[in-house]
Structures are given as C-alpha cells and as structure tokens.
C-alpha positions in Angstrom: 3.8 69.3 6.2 4.5 71.8 9.0 1.4 73.7 8.1 -0.8 70.5 8.3 1.0 69.2 11.4 0.3 72.4 13.2 -3.4 72.2 12.3 -3.4 68.5 13.4 -1.8 69.2 16.7 -4.4 71.9 17.5 -7.6 70.7 16.0 -7.2 67.0 16.5 -4.8 66.6 19.4 -6.1 69.6 21.3 -2.9 71.6 21.8 -3.1 75.4 21.9 -1.4 77.3 19.0 1.6 78.2 21.3 1.9 74.6 22.4 1.7 73.3 18.8 4.4 75.8 17.8 6.6 74.9 20.7 6.3 71.2 20.1 7.7 71.7 16.6 10.9 73.1 18.0 12.8 69.9 17.2 12.4 70.5 13.5 13.5 74.2 13.8 16.5 73.3 15.9 17.4 70.5 13.5 17.3 73.0 10.6 19.5 75.5 12.5 22.2 73.0 13.4 22.3 71.2 10.1 22.4 74.4 8.1 25.6 75.4 9.9 27.1 72.0 9.5 26.0 71.7 5.8 27.9 74.9 4.9 31.1 73.4 6.1 30.4 70.1 4.4 29.7 71.8 1.1 33.0 73.7 1.3 34.9 70.4 1.6 33.0 67.9 -0.6 30.4 69.9 -2.6 26.6 70.0 -2.5 25.6 66.7 -3.9 26.1 64.5 -0.9 24.5 66.7 1.7 21.5 67.4 -0.5 21.2 63.6 -1.2 21.4 62.7 2.5 19.1 65.5 3.4 16.4 64.4 1.0 16.7 60.8 2.2 16.4 62.0 5.9 13.4 64.3 5.2 11.6 61.7 3.1 12.2 59.1 5.8 10.8 61.4 8.5 7.8 62.3 6.4 7.0 58.7 5.7 7.3 57.8 9.4 5.0 60.8 10.3 2.3 59.3 8.2 1.8 56.8 11.0 0.8 59.5 13.5 -2.8 59.1 14.6 -5.2 61.1 16.8 -4.1 59.2 19.9 -0.4 59.2 19.1 1.6 60.9 21.9 4.1 63.5 21.1 6.9 61.4 22.6 6.2 58.9 19.8 7.0 61.3 17.0 9.2 64.3 18.1 12.3 62.6 16.8 10.8 62.4 13.3 10.4 66.1 13.5 14.1 66.4 14.5 15.2 64.1 11.6 13.0 66.2 9.2 14.6 69.4 10.4 18.1 68.0 10.1 17.3 66.8 6.6 15.9 70.2 5.6 18.9 71.9 7.0 21.2 69.7 5.0 19.3 70.6 1.8 18.8 74.4 2.0 22.3 75.8 2.1 23.8 73.4 -0.3 21.0 73.8 -2.8 21.5 77.6 -2.8 25.2 77.1 -3.2 24.6 74.7 -6.1 22.2 77.2 -7.8 24.5 80.1 -7.2 27.5 78.2 -8.6 25.9 77.5 -11.9 25.3 81.2 -12.9 27.7 83.9 -13.8 28.3 86.6 -11.1 26.2 89.3 -12.8 23.2 86.9 -12.8 23.6 86.0 -9.1 20.8 88.2 -7.9 18.3 86.9 -10.4 19.3 83.3 -9.6 18.8 83.9 -5.9 15.5 85.6 -6.4 14.3 82.8 -8.8 15.3 80.2 -6.2 13.6 81.9 -3.4 10.5 82.6 -5.5 10.2 78.9 -6.6 10.6 77.7 -3.0 7.7 80.0 -1.9 5.5 79.0 -4.9 6.2 75.4 -4.2 5.1 75.8 -0.6 1.9 77.6 -1.6 1.0 74.9 -4.2 1.9 72.1 -1.7 -0.5 73.6 0.8 -3.2 74.0 -1.8 -2.9 70.6 -3.3 -2.6 68.8 0.1 -5.5 70.9 1.4 -7.7 69.8 -1.4 -6.7 66.1 -0.9 -7.6 66.5 2.8 -10.9 68.4 2.4 -12.3 66.7 -0.7 -13.3 63.5 1.1 -14.8 65.4 4.0 -17.0 67.6 1.7 -18.0 64.5 -0.5 -19.0 62.5 2.6 -20.9 65.4 4.1 -22.8 66.0 0.9 -23.7 62.4 0.6 -24.9 62.2 4.2 -27.0 65.4 3.7 -28.6 63.9 0.5 -29.5 60.8 2.4 -31.4 62.9 4.9 -33.5 64.4 2.1 -33.2 67.9 3.4 -34.4 70.8 1.4 -31.8 71.9 -1.3 -31.4 75.4 0.2 -30.6 73.9 3.7 -28.2 71.4 2.1 -26.5 74.2 0.1 -26.2 76.4 3.3 -24.6 73.6 5.2 -22.2 72.8 2.4 -21.2 76.4 2.1 -20.4 76.4 5.8 -18.4 73.1 5.5 -16.4 74.5 2.5 -15.6 77.7 4.5 -14.7 75.7 7.6 -17.4 77.5 9.6 -18.5 75.9 12.9 
C-alpha cells in the first residue's frame, strides 16, 4: 500500500518524491511508537491481542484509504496513515515473538530468517499482484481505443509497448 500511495501522491496529486515521503511520516511514526509499546504488552499478556488489534487497525485504515481520490487533500487522510502505522507496529514485534516462541532455541535463526524472507516475498508479490490489477484496465482500455482508430498494427504495437513499459 505504501508503494502505491507514494506513486499516487507523486503522479496523481503532484507531490515531489521528497514531499510524498515526508507526508507518509505519520505511518512511520505510528510504527515506531507502537512497536515499542507492543513489546511491553506482549511481555504482560502475550502476542495474540496486540496482533488482533493491530490487524483490525491496519485493515480499517486500508479500507478508509480506498476513499482517497485525486482531489482528496492530505488533511483528509493523514490520520488513516497514522492508524495504519500504529496497527503495523502492534503486529510486527508480537508476530516475531510468537514465531520465535514456537521453535526450539537451536532453530531460532532459521525461524527468524524464514519469517523475514516470507515478509519480503509477501511484499514483492503484493506489489506485483496489485500492480497488475492497476495496470491491466489501463492497457486494455488503451488497446481498445487504438483499435477503434484503425491504426497500422506496427504503430499500435509500438504504442502498446510504450504503455506497458510506462514510457511517456
């Protein structure tokens, strides 16, 4: 989500890359603060409740962020970024604790590496799948519009190659 929000803020809303990054600070600060707090919570009551609350907070924020449009001002959604950050912060530390608590000590390194690898693989696949969902309608509509113009196939092919590559 952060990947696409950054692109949205730059390409649709017109922010510079630096501005887009700075405007996402509420999510980062939320993660930082909640990660510290969640460690203390896990020590007292376990990992289940912080993970559950964190997932609910993150899901709520993501659902609310779906209402952001081209003309939506930053003041109308920064707090959803904060909620998402707090939710993620409540999830990360307890999830690692829960994973590490289920394996014997000699397997701790393998469990930690597997957890981190799966998190990275999930991020990559998430970006790939969502990227496909976002770009597929654009390429389909562009191809239909080009066919309606009855352009030569070579020209249509060249334009479609540029569209698929994101060339301007």
